C-alpha positions as a Markdown table, in Angstrom:
| # | Residue | x | y | z |
|---|---|---|---|---|
| 1 | Met | 110.9 | 108.7 | 96.7 |
| 2 | Gly | 108.1 | 110.8 | 98.2 |
| 3 | Ala | 104.7 | 109.1 | 98.0 |
| 4 | Gly | 103.1 | 112.0 | 96.1 |
| 5 | Ile | 105.9 | 112.2 | 93.5 |
| 6 | Glu | 106.0 | 108.4 | 93.0 |
| 7 | Ser | 102.2 | 108.4 | 92.7 |
| 8 | Thr | 102.2 | 111.2 | 90.1 |
| 9 | Leu | 105.0 | 109.5 | 88.1 |
| 10 | Cys | 103.3 | 106.1 | 88.2 |
| 11 | Glu | 99.9 | 107.5 | 87.1 |
| 12 | Phe | 101.6 | 109.2 | 84.1 |
| 13 | Leu | 103.4 | 106.0 | 83.2 |
| 14 | Lys | 100.1 | 104.0 | 83.1 |
| 15 | Thr | 99.2 | 105.8 | 79.8 |
| 16 | Ala | 102.6 | 106.8 | 78.4 |
| 17 | Gln | 105.3 | 105.0 | 76.5 |
| 18 | Phe | 108.7 | 105.2 | 78.1 |
| 19 | Ser | 112.2 | 103.7 | 78.0 |
| 20 | Leu | 113.6 | 101.9 | 81.0 |
| 21 | Gln | 117.2 | 101.9 | 82.2 |
| 22 | Leu | 118.2 | 99.2 | 84.6 |
| 23 | Asp | 121.2 | 98.6 | 86.8 |
| 24 | Glu | 122.0 | 96.2 | 89.6 |
| 25 | Ser | 124.5 | 96.6 | 92.4 |
| 26 | Val | 125.8 | 94.5 | 95.3 |
| 27 | Leu | 126.3 | 96.5 | 98.5 |
| 28 | Pro | 128.4 | 95.6 | 101.5 |
| 29 | His | 127.2 | 92.5 | 103.3 |
| 30 | Asn | 126.0 | 91.1 | 99.9 |
| 31 | Glu | 122.8 | 93.1 | 99.8 |
| 32 | Ala | 121.6 | 93.3 | 96.2 |
| 33 | Leu | 120.0 | 96.4 | 94.8 |
| 34 | Ser | 118.0 | 97.0 | 91.6 |
| 35 | Leu | 117.8 | 100.5 | 90.2 |
| 36 | Ala | 115.4 | 101.6 | 87.5 |
| 37 | Ser | 115.0 | 105.0 | 85.8 |
| 38 | Val | 112.7 | 106.0 | 83.1 |
| 39 | Arg | 112.8 | 108.4 | 80.2 |
| 40 | Phe | 109.7 | 109.8 | 78.5 |
| 41 | Ile | 108.4 | 112.8 | 76.6 |
| 42 | Lys | 106.0 | 115.0 | 78.5 |
| 43 | Gly | 104.7 | 118.0 | 76.6 |
| 44 | Glu | 107.6 | 118.7 | 74.3 |
| 45 | Lys | 110.4 | 117.9 | 76.8 |
| 46 | Leu | 112.4 | 114.8 | 77.4 |
| 47 | Lys | 112.2 | 113.8 | 81.1 |
| 48 | Gln | 114.3 | 111.4 | 83.1 |
| 49 | Lys | 113.2 | 110.2 | 86.6 |
| 50 | Leu | 114.3 | 107.5 | 89.0 |
| 51 | Leu | 111.5 | 104.9 | 89.1 |
| 52 | Phe | 112.7 | 102.8 | 92.0 |
| 53 | Ala | 115.6 | 101.5 | 94.0 |
| 54 | Arg | 114.7 | 98.2 | 95.5 |
| 55 | Glu | 116.5 | 95.6 | 97.5 |
| 56 | Met | 116.5 | 92.3 | 95.7 |
| 57 | Ile | 115.6 | 89.2 | 97.7 |
| 58 | Ala | 117.5 | 86.6 | 95.9 |
| 59 | Asp | 120.4 | 87.6 | 93.6 |
| 60 | Thr | 121.3 | 89.9 | 90.7 |
| 61 | Lys | 120.5 | 87.5 | 87.9 |
| 62 | Gly | 118.5 | 88.7 | 85.0 |
| 63 | Glu | 115.4 | 86.7 | 86.0 |
| 64 | Ser | 115.4 | 88.2 | 89.5 |
| 65 | Ile | 115.7 | 91.7 | 88.1 |
| 66 | Phe | 112.9 | 91.0 | 85.7 |
| 67 | Tyr | 110.6 | 89.8 | 88.5 |
| 68 | Thr | 111.5 | 93.0 | 90.5 |
| 69 | Val | 110.5 | 95.2 | 87.5 |
| 70 | Gln | 107.4 | 93.0 | 86.9 |
| 71 | Gly | 106.3 | 93.2 | 90.6 |
| 72 | Phe | 106.7 | 96.9 | 90.7 |
| 73 | Ser | 104.7 | 97.3 | 87.5 |
| 74 | Gln | 101.9 | 95.1 | 88.8 |
| 75 | Glu | 101.9 | 96.9 | 92.1 |
| 76 | Lys | 101.6 | 100.3 | 90.5 |
| 77 | Gly | 99.4 | 99.2 | 87.6 |
| 78 | Ile | 101.9 | 100.2 | 84.9 |
| 79 | Pro | 101.5 | 98.0 | 81.8 |
| 80 | Leu | 104.8 | 96.4 | 80.7 |
| 81 | Thr | 103.6 | 97.0 | 77.1 |
| 82 | Asn | 104.3 | 100.7 | 77.7 |
| 83 | Ile | 108.0 | 100.0 | 77.8 |
| 84 | Met | 109.4 | 101.0 | 74.4 |
| 85 | Ser | 113.1 | 100.1 | 75.0 |
| 86 | Val | 115.3 | 98.8 | 77.8 |
| 87 | Ala | 118.9 | 99.9 | 78.4 |
| 88 | Thr | 121.4 | 98.2 | 80.6 |
| 89 | Asp | 125.1 | 98.3 | 81.4 |
| 90 | Gly | 125.6 | 95.2 | 79.3 |
| 91 | Ala | 126.3 | 92.9 | 82.2 |
| 92 | Pro | 125.8 | 89.2 | 81.3 |
| 93 | Ser | 123.1 | 88.9 | 83.9 |
| 94 | Met | 121.1 | 91.5 | 81.9 |
| 95 | Val | 121.7 | 90.5 | 78.3 |
| 96 | Gly | 122.9 | 86.9 | 78.4 |
| 97 | Cys | 121.8 | 84.4 | 75.7 |
| 98 | His | 119.8 | 82.2 | 78.1 |
| 99 | Gly | 116.5 | 84.0 | 78.6 |
| 100 | Asp | 117.7 | 86.8 | 80.8 |
| 101 | Ile | 116.0 | 90.2 | 81.2 |
| 102 | Ile | 116.3 | 91.5 | 77.7 |
| 103 | Ser | 114.9 | 88.3 | 76.2 |
């Protein structure tokens, strides 16, 4: 994402409530990728933007995905308390019963 566009979006998200959509993917050569997009209301319009696409260092487990989101939020100064809801594809790594990303 262009630096100016990312900066503008992150500045807005510092003070706005938003929903977060998460997905993970494994690319060829076992490269793990985490994707996050956000939905929010700006003015009177519903907006949807790609927040990040980041290579994951370890795996695609819920805990690793959470740390990726948390790291991005800390790096950009976006409070996690601004997240109103989280949507996933329902994969066990995202919504499992053992303390994964949703819990």
